[in-house]
LOVOKE-641080 format. One record per residue: residue number from 1; x negated, y, z of N, C-alpha, C, CB in turn. Coordinates in steps of 0.05 Angstrom, whole numbers, plus 5000, padded with zeros to 4 digits. Glycine has a CB too. Layout:
N
SITE   pos     nu     nv     nw    cau    cav    caw     cu     cv     cw    cbu    cbv    cbw
SITE   NUM      X      Y      Z      X      Y      Z      X      Y      Z      X      Y      Z
...
END
This chain:
198
SITE   pos     nu     nv     nw    cau    cav    caw     cu     cv     cw    cbu    cbv    cbw
SITE     1   4983   4976   5000   5000   5000   5000   4983   5025   5000   5019   5000   5024
SITE     2   4960   5024   5015   4944   5048   5018   4931   5056   4991   4923   5044   5038
SITE     3   4929   5037   4973   4916   5044   4947   4932   5065   4932   4912   5019   4930
SITE     4   4957   5068   4938   4973   5088   4923   4967   5116   4933   5002   5082   4926
SITE     5   4951   5119   4953   4943   5146   4962   4924   5158   4941   4929   5145   4990
SITE     6   4912   5140   4924   4894   5149   4903   4908   5168   4884   4882   5126   4888
SITE     7   4934   5162   4879   4948   5177   4858   4951   5207   4864   4976   5165   4854
SITE     8   4962   5214   4888   4964   5243   4894   4936   5256   4896   4979   5248   4920
SITE     9   4916   5241   4906   4889   5253   4907   4879   5258   4879   4870   5233   4922
SITE    10   4883   5239   4862   4874   5242   4834   4888   5266   4821   4879   5216   4818
SITE    11   4914   5268   4825   4930   5290   4812   4920   5317   4822   4960   5286   4818
SITE    12   4917   5320   4848   4907   5345   4859   4879   5352   4848   4905   5343   4890
SITE    13   4862   5332   4846   4835   5336   4837   4833   5344   4808   4818   5311   4842
SITE    14   4849   5331   4791   4847   5337   4762   4861   5364   4756   4859   5315   4745
SITE    15   4882   5370   4771   4895   5396   4767   4876   5419   4774   4921   5398   4784
SITE    16   4862   5416   4797   4843   5437   4805   4819   5438   4786   4834   5432   4834
SITE    17   4811   5415   4776   4790   5414   4756   4797   5431   4732   4784   5385   4747
SITE    18   4821   5428   4721   4829   5444   4698   4833   5473   4705   4855   5433   4686
SITE    19   4842   5479   4729   4845   5506   4738   4818   5520   4739   4858   5507   4766
SITE    20   4797   5505   4747   4770   5516   4747   4761   5525   4719   4750   5495   4758
SITE    21   4767   5508   4699   4761   5516   4671   4775   5541   4664   4769   5493   4652
SITE    22   4802   5542   4670   4818   5565   4662   4809   5591   4675   4847   5560   4669
SITE    23   4802   5589   4701   4794   5613   4716   4768   5625   4706   4791   5606   4746
SITE    24   4748   5608   4701   4722   5617   4691   4725   5628   4662   4701   5595   4692
SITE    25   4741   5615   4646   4746   5626   4619   4758   5654   4620   4765   5607   4603
SITE    26   4777   5658   4638   4789   5684   4642   4768   5705   4651   4812   5683   4662
SITE    27   4751   5697   4669   4730   5715   4679   4711   5724   4657   4714   5702   4701
SITE    28   4707   5705   4638   4688   5711   4616   4701   5723   4591   4674   5685   4608
SITE    29   4727   5729   4593   4740   5744   4572   4759   5729   4554   4720   5756   4555
SITE    30   4763   5703   4559   4781   5687   4543   4807   5682   4559   4768   5660   4535
SITE    31   4828   5695   4551   4854   5693   4566   4873   5673   4553   4867   5720   4569
SITE    32   4863   5656   4535   4880   5636   4521   4895   5619   4541   4863   5619   4502
SITE    33   4881   5607   4560   4894   5590   4580   4913   5606   4597   4873   5576   4597
SITE    34   4905   5630   4604   4922   5647   4621   4949   5653   4607   4908   5673   4628
SITE    35   4947   5659   4582   4971   5665   4566   4990   5641   4564   4964   5676   4539
SITE    36   4979   5617   4565   4995   5593   4564   5004   5583   4591   4979   5572   4549
SITE    37   5000   5600   4611   5009   5592   4638   4992   5572   4653   5037   5582   4636
SITE    38   4967   5569   4644   4950   5549   4656   4933   5559   4680   4932   5537   4635
SITE    39   4934   5585   4685   4919   5596   4707   4938   5597   4731   4909   5625   4701
SITE    40   4945   5572   4740   4965   5569   4762   4960   5544   4777   4994   5570   4750
SITE    41   4969   5543   4802   4967   5519   4818   4991   5500   4814   4965   5526   4848
SITE    42   5010   5509   4798   5034   5493   4792   5025   5468   4777   5055   5509   4775
SITE    43   5027   5444   4789   5017   5420   4776   5031   5413   4750   5019   5397   4794
SITE    44   5056   5421   4747   5071   5414   4723   5061   5428   4698   5101   5421   4728
SITE    45   5046   5450   4702   5034   5463   4679   5009   5449   4669   5026   5492   4687
SITE    46   4998   5431   4686   4973   5418   4679   4976   5388   4673   4953   5422   4701
SITE    47   4996   5375   4685   4997   5346   4683   5004   5336   4656   5017   5336   4703
SITE    48   4992   5314   4649   4997   5299   4624   5011   5273   4632   4971   5294   4608
SITE    49   5034   5268   4620   5050   5245   4628   5034   5219   4627   5074   5242   4610
SITE    50   5019   5214   4606   5004   5190   4604   4979   5191   4621   4996   5185   4575
SITE    51   4962   5212   4618   4936   5213   4631   4938   5218   4661   4920   5234   4619
SITE    52   4958   5233   4670   4960   5240   4699   4977   5222   4715   4971   5268   4701
SITE    53   4996   5208   4702   5015   5192   4717   5016   5162   4709   5043   5203   4714
SITE    54   5023   5157   4683   5027   5129   4675   5001   5113   4676   5038   5128   4647
SITE    55   4979   5124   4664   4954   5109   4664   4943   5104   4692   4933   5124   4648
SITE    56   4941   5124   4709   4931   5119   4736   4948   5099   4752   4929   5145   4752
SITE    57   4975   5101   4748   4992   5081   4761   4988   5053   4751   5022   5089   4757
SITE    58   4985   5050   4725   4980   5024   4713   4953   5013   4722   4980   5026   4682
SITE    59   4932   5029   4722   4906   5020   4731   4906   5012   4760   4885   5042   4726
SITE    60   4922   5026   4776   4924   5019   4805   4938   4992   4808   4940   5041   4820
SITE    61   4960   4988   4794   4975   4963   4795   4958   4940   4785   5001   4965   4779
SITE    62   4941   4944   4766   4925   4923   4754   4898   4919   4768   4919   4929   4725
SITE    63   4894   4935   4790   4869   4933   4805   4845   4937   4786   4866   4907   4820
SITE    64   4847   4956   4768   4825   4963   4750   4801   4973   4766   4834   4984   4729
SITE    65   4777   4967   4757   4753   4975   4772   4752   5005   4778   4728   4968   4757
SITE    66   4762   5022   4759   4762   5051   4763   4790   5062   4757   4740   5064   4746
SITE    67   4801   5076   4776   4827   5089   4771   4822   5118   4765   4846   5086   4796
SITE    68   4823   5124   4739   4818   5152   4730   4841   5162   4714   4792   5153   4714
SITE    69   4841   5187   4708   4861   5199   4692   4853   5227   4683   4888   5200   4707
SITE    70   4871   5241   4670   4864   5268   4661   4889   5285   4661   4851   5267   4633
SITE    71   4884   5311   4662   4906   5331   4659   4904   5341   4630   4903   5354   4680
SITE    72   4923   5357   4622   4922   5369   4596   4898   5387   4594   4949   5386   4590
SITE    73   4882   5384   4574   4858   5401   4571   4865   5431   4570   4842   5394   4546
SITE    74   4850   5447   4583   4854   5476   4582   4845   5487   4555   4839   5491   4605
SITE    75   4863   5502   4541   4855   5513   4515   4834   5535   4518   4879   5523   4499
SITE    76   4813   5533   4503   4791   5552   4504   4785   5563   4476   4766   5540   4517
SITE    77   4782   5588   4473   4774   5600   4448   4746   5613   4452   4795   5621   4438
SITE    78   4725   5600   4443   4698   5609   4448   4693   5636   4434   4678   5589   4439
SITE    79   4709   5643   4414   4705   5668   4400   4711   5692   4418   4723   5669   4375
SITE    80   4725   5687   4440   4730   5709   4459   4708   5715   4478   4756   5703   4474
SITE    81   4688   5697   4479   4665   5701   4497   4644   5720   4483   4652   5674   4504
SITE    82   4632   5736   4499   4610   5753   4489   4588   5736   4477   4599   5773   4511
SITE    83   4581   5715   4492   4561   5696   4483   4575   5669   4483   4535   5695   4502
SITE    84   4580   5658   4459   4596   5634   4456   4584   5610   4470   4599   5627   4426
SITE    85   4558   5607   4467   4544   5583   4479   4544   5585   4510   4516   5581   4469
SITE    86   4538   5608   4520   4538   5612   4549   4566   5609   4561   4525   5639   4557
SITE    87   4585   5620   4546   4613   5618   4555   4622   5589   4556   4631   5634   4536
SITE    88   4616   5574   4534   4623   5545   4533   4610   5530   4556   4616   5533   4506
SITE    89   4584   5536   4561   4569   5523   4582   4582   5528   4610   4540   5532   4582
SITE    90   4588   5554   4615   4599   5561   4641   4626   5549   4646   4601   5592   4643
SITE    91   4644   5549   4625   4670   5538   4628   4669   5508   4632   4688   5545   4603
SITE    92   4651   5495   4617   4648   5466   4620   4638   5458   4647   4629   5455   4599
SITE    93   4620   5473   4658   4609   5467   4685   4630   5473   4706   4584   5484   4690
SITE    94   4648   5492   4701   4667   5501   4722   4685   5478   4732   4685   5523   4710
SITE    95   4694   5461   4714   4711   5439   4724   4696   5419   4742   4723   5424   4700
SITE    96   4672   5413   4733   4655   5395   4749   4648   5408   4776   4629   5388   4734
SITE    97   4642   5434   4775   4636   5448   4800   4659   5449   4819   4627   5477   4793
SITE    98   4683   5450   4808   4707   5450   4824   4709   5423   4839   4732   5454   4807
SITE    99   4704   5401   4825   4704   5375   4839   4684   5373   4861   4700   5352   4819
SITE   100   4660   5384   4857   4640   5383   4878   4647   5402   4901   4613   5391   4866
SITE   101   4661   5424   4895   4671   5442   4917   4691   5427   4934   4683   5468   4905
SITE   102   4708   5411   4920   4728   5395   4935   4715   5373   4951   4748   5382   4915
SITE   103   4692   5363   4942   4677   5344   4958   4668   5357   4984   4652   5333   4942
SITE   104   4658   5382   4981   4649   5396   5005   4672   5401   5025   4637   5424   4997
SITE   105   4695   5408   5014   4718   5412   5032   4727   5386   5045   4742   5424   5016
SITE   106   4724   5364   5030   4731   5338   5041   4712   5330   5064   4730   5317   5020
SITE   107   4686   5336   5060   4666   5330   5081   4672   5347   5106   4637   5336   5071
SITE   108   4678   5372   5102   4685   5389   5125   4709   5378   5140   4690   5419   5116
SITE   109   4730   5371   5125   4754   5360   5137   4748   5334   5152   4775   5355   5115
SITE   110   4732   5317   5140   4725   5291   5153   4711   5295   5180   4708   5274   5134
SITE   111   4694   5316   5181   4679   5320   5205   4693   5337   5226   4653   5334   5198
SITE   112   4711   5354   5218   4725   5372   5236   4748   5359   5250   4734   5397   5222
SITE   113   4764   5343   5236   4788   5332   5247   4783   5303   5258   4810   5331   5225
SITE   114   4795   5298   5280   4791   5272   5293   4814   5252   5286   4790   5275   5323
SITE   115   4836   5263   5275   4858   5246   5268   4850   5225   5247   4882   5263   5257
SITE   116   4857   5200   5253   4849   5178   5235   4860   5180   5207   4857   5152   5247
SITE   117   4885   5188   5204   4897   5191   5177   4883   5212   5161   4926   5196   5179
SITE   118   4877   5235   5174   4863   5257   5160   4835   5248   5151   4861   5282   5178
SITE   119   4822   5233   5169   4795   5223   5161   4797   5204   5138   4782   5209   5185
SITE   120   4818   5187   5138   4822   5167   5116   4826   5182   5090   4845   5149   5123
SITE   121   4844   5202   5090   4850   5217   5066   4825   5233   5057   4873   5237   5071
SITE   122   4811   5245   5076   4787   5260   5069   4766   5243   5056   4776   5274   5094
SITE   123   4763   5219   5067   4743   5200   5056   4749   5194   5027   4742   5174   5072
SITE   124   4774   5188   5021   4781   5182   4993   4781   5207   4976   4809   5169   4993
SITE   125   4786   5229   4987   4784   5255   4972   4756   5260   4964   4795   5278   4989
SITE   126   4737   5255   4982   4708   5258   4976   4700   5238   4955   4691   5253   5002
SITE   127   4708   5214   4958   4701   5192   4940   4711   5199   4911   4712   5165   4949
SITE   128   4736   5206   4909   4747   5210   4883   4736   5235   4869   4777   5212   4885
SITE   129   4731   5255   4884   4720   5279   4871   4690   5275   4863   4722   5303   4890
SITE   130   4676   5259   4878   4649   5252   4869   4651   5236   4843   4634   5235   4891
SITE   131   4669   5216   4842   4673   5200   4818   4680   5218   4794   4695   5179   4822
SITE   132   4699   5236   4798   4708   5254   4776   4686   5273   4767   4732   5270   4785
SITE   133   4671   5284   4787   4650   5302   4780   4628   5289   4764   4638   5314   4805
SITE   134   4620   5265   4773   4599   5250   4759   4609   5240   4732   4588   5227   4776
SITE   135   4634   5229   4732   4646   5218   4708   4647   5240   4686   4674   5208   4714
SITE   136   4654   5264   4693   4656   5285   4673   4629   5295   4663   4671   5308   4685
SITE   137   4608   5287   4676   4581   5294   4666   4572   5275   4643   4561   5292   4689
SITE   138   4587   5253   4639   4580   5235   4617   4581   5250   4591   4599   5210   4617
SITE   139   4560   5249   4575   4559   5266   4550   4573   5253   4526   4530   5271   4543
SITE   140   4597   5243   4530   4612   5232   4508   4637   5250   4504   4620   5202   4514
SITE   141   4641   5261   4480   4665   5277   4476   4690   5261   4481   4666   5288   4447
SITE   142   4711   5273   4494   4714   5302   4500   4707   5309   4529   4743   5310   4495
SITE   143   4692   5293   4543   4685   5299   4571   4668   5324   4572   4670   5275   4584
SITE   144   4668   5337   4596   4654   5362   4599   4624   5360   4594   4658   5373   4627
SITE   145   4613   5337   4600   4584   5333   4595   4577   5337   4565   4576   5305   4603
SITE   146   4595   5329   4548   4590   5332   4519   4590   5362   4511   4611   5317   4502
SITE   147   4607   5377   4524   4609   5406   4518   4584   5421   4529   4634   5419   4530
SITE   148   4574   5411   4551   4548   5422   4562   4526   5417   4541   4541   5409   4589
SITE   149   4525   5392   4530   4505   5386   4510   4509   5404   4485   4507   5356   4502
SITE   150   4534   5407   4477   4540   5423   4453   4532   5452   4455   4570   5421   4447
SITE   151   4532   5462   4480   4524   5490   4483   4495   5494   4478   4531   5499   4511
SITE   152   4479   5472   4476   4451   5474   4470   4444   5464   4442   4435   5459   4490
SITE   153   4462   5449   4429   4456   5437   4403   4456   5458   4381   4477   5416   4397
SITE   154   4439   5454   4361   4441   5470   4336   4468   5465   4323   4417   5464   4316
SITE   155   4478   5486   4310   4505   5484   4298   4508   5461   4279   4511   5510   4283
SITE   156   4487   5454   4264   4490   5433   4244   4495   5405   4256   4465   5432   4227
SITE   157   4488   5402   4282   4492   5376   4295   4519   5374   4310   4469   5371   4313
SITE   158   4531   5397   4316   4555   5397   4332   4578   5383   4319   4563   5426   4339
SITE   159   4581   5386   4293   4603   5373   4278   4601   5343   4280   4603   5382   4248
SITE   160   4576   5332   4277   4572   5304   4279   4578   5294   4308   4543   5296   4271
SITE   161   4569   5309   4327   4574   5302   4355   4603   5301   4362   4559   5322   4374
SITE   162   4618   5321   4352   4647   5323   4358   4663   5302   4343   4657   5350   4351
SITE   163   4652   5290   4323   4666   5269   4307   4672   5244   4324   4651   5262   4282
SITE   164   4657   5242   4346   4661   5219   4364   4686   5222   4381   4637   5215   4382
SITE   165   4696   5247   4384   4717   5254   4403   4742   5237   4401   4725   5282   4399
SITE   166   4752   5230   4377   4777   5214   4377   4774   5186   4390   4786   5210   4348
SITE   167   4749   5177   4392   4744   5150   4403   4730   5152   4430   4726   5134   4384
SITE   168   4725   5177   4439   4709   5181   4463   4719   5167   4488   4707   5209   4469
SITE   169   4745   5171   4494   4756   5159   4519   4757   5129   4518   4784   5170   4524
SITE   170   4762   5118   4494   4761   5088   4491   4733   5078   4496   4770   5080   4463
SITE   171   4713   5092   4487   4685   5084   4491   4678   5085   4521   4665   5103   4476
SITE   172   4687   5107   4534   4681   5110   4562   4694   5089   4579   4690   5138   4572
SITE   173   4720   5084   4574   4734   5063   4589   4724   5035   4584   4764   5065   4583
SITE   174   4714   5031   4560   4701   5005   4554   4676   5001   4570   4695   5002   4523
SITE   175   4660   5023   4572   4636   5022   4589   4643   5016   4618   4620   5048   4586
SITE   176   4664   5030   4627   4672   5027   4655   4682   4999   4661   4693   5047   4663
SITE   177   4698   4988   4642   4709   4962   4646   4689   4940   4645   4731   4957   4626
SITE   178   4669   4943   4628   4649   4922   4624   4624   4926   4640   4642   4920   4595
SITE   179   4626   4940   4662   4603   4940   4681   4592   4966   4690   4582   4925   4669
SITE   180   4597   4988   4674   4585   5014   4682   4597   5024   4708   4590   5034   4660
SITE   181   4622   5015   4714   4636   5025   4738   4620   5018   4763   4664   5013   4739
SITE   182   4607   4994   4763   4593   4986   4788   4569   5005   4793   4583   4957   4785
SITE   183   4556   5015   4771   4534   5034   4775   4545   5061   4784   4518   5037   4749
SITE   184   4568   5069   4773   4580   5094   4782   4587   5093   4811   4605   5099   4765
SITE   185   4600   5071   4820   4607   5068   4848   4583   5066   4866   4625   5044   4852
SITE   186   4562   5053   4856   4537   5050   4871   4525   5078   4877   4516   5033   4856
SITE   187   4524   5095   4856   4514   5122   4859   4531   5138   4878   4512   5136   4831
SITE   188   4558   5136   4875   4576   5151   4892   4573   5143   4921   4605   5147   4882
SITE   189   4571   5117   4926   4568   5107   4953   4542   5117   4966   4569   5077   4954
SITE   190   4520   5118   4950   4495   5128   4961   4498   5158   4968   4472   5125   4940
SITE   191   4511   5173   4951   4515   5201   4956   4533   5205   4981   4529   5215   4932
SITE   192   4553   5189   4984   4571   5191   5007   4556   5186   5033   4594   5172   5004
SITE   193   4538   5166   5033   4523   5160   5057   4505   5183   5065   4506   5135   5052
SITE   194   4498   5200   5046   4480   5222   5052   4493   5249   5058   4461   5226   5029
SITE   195   4519   5251   5050   4532   5276   5054   4555   5275   5074   4542   5286   5028
SITE   196   4563   5251   5082   4588   5248   5097   4587   5262   5124   4594   5219   5102
SITE   197   4564   5262   5138   4562   5274   5164   4544   5298   5164   4553   5253   5185
SITE   198   4551   5318   5180   4533   5341   5183   4531   5349   5212   4543   5365   5166
END
């Protein structure tokens, strides 16, 4: 029964991840996401029926090695940035940075509160945001890691790199299913052992 606590934690985390993208884009001069109502904490503006609800629920029920999901991507127009590459880099990093900020809040909550339920939720909040933060660093389109790479690539290579995008999530989930997930969890568990207490 407790495994279903992953779902609200995942939803909160991916919504705030996308909000991080939207907020930094707005700061840097691109109000595309803001105009589409994405600069909000309202989860219904961010959730994707398949990626935010159906897939995570299915993976939970099937005891899949990794329960992940996604929200609707925040629309970004790099032409609105003064420096397109720096803007793309900053916006791409913002979502990952949001997950790591949530890790910090989870660690504080775990250490400050003595209530067992709060500690349990905080622990899983830390775990899932570490997973999401690291997962999004994978440099396979459309994950944020790929956009970080693209911000440094010469223009002539970007088209070829982006051509992987339609198959990107299938590639990533195949890696996770066939063994990469154990290395991801191993790394996350090591990090948790080192950051959990202060």
